[in-house]
C-alpha positions in Angstrom: 175.4 183.2 74.8 177.4 181.1 72.3 179.3 179.6 75.2 176.1 178.4 76.8 174.9 176.8 73.5 178.2 175.1 73.0 178.2 173.8 76.6 174.7 172.4 76.3 175.2 170.7 72.9 178.5 169.2 74.1 176.6 167.2 76.7 174.9 165.2 73.9 177.9 164.5 71.7 179.4 161.0 71.7 183.0 160.8 73.0 185.7 161.6 70.4 187.5 158.4 71.0 186.1 155.0 72.0 186.6 154.0 75.7 189.7 152.1 76.6 187.7 149.2 78.0 184.2 148.0 77.1 181.5 149.4 79.3 180.5 147.3 82.3 177.2 145.6 81.9 174.5 146.1 84.5 173.3 143.0 86.4 169.8 142.0 85.2 168.4 142.5 88.7 169.0 146.2 88.7 166.7 148.4 86.6 168.3 150.6 83.9 168.8 154.2 84.9 166.9 156.7 82.9 168.8 158.5 80.1 170.5 161.8 80.9 168.4 163.7 78.5 165.2 162.7 80.3 166.8 163.9 83.5 167.5 167.3 81.9 164.0 167.7 80.6 162.5 166.7 83.9 164.7 169.1 85.9 163.9 171.9 83.4 160.1 171.5 83.8 160.4 171.1 87.6 162.4 174.4 87.8 159.9 176.1 85.5 157.0 175.0 87.6 158.8 176.1 90.8 159.5 179.5 89.4 155.9 180.0 88.2 154.6 179.0 91.6 156.9 181.5 93.3 155.8 184.4 91.2 158.8 184.6 88.8 157.3 185.2 85.4 160.5 185.2 83.3 159.8 181.9 81.5 156.3 182.7 80.1 
């Protein structure tokens, strides 16, 4: 259980050292991608909805 918590929290930690080169800027014509956290939340709720609709009641 502790390994899972550590793995999940490490996703949100900033890198220990700064990147060697500055991050590349996106061109103004492309929309910014959604943050990774929003993707995680969305996938969690989609999974929960799918499990409920298929009769798996573990997440109530």
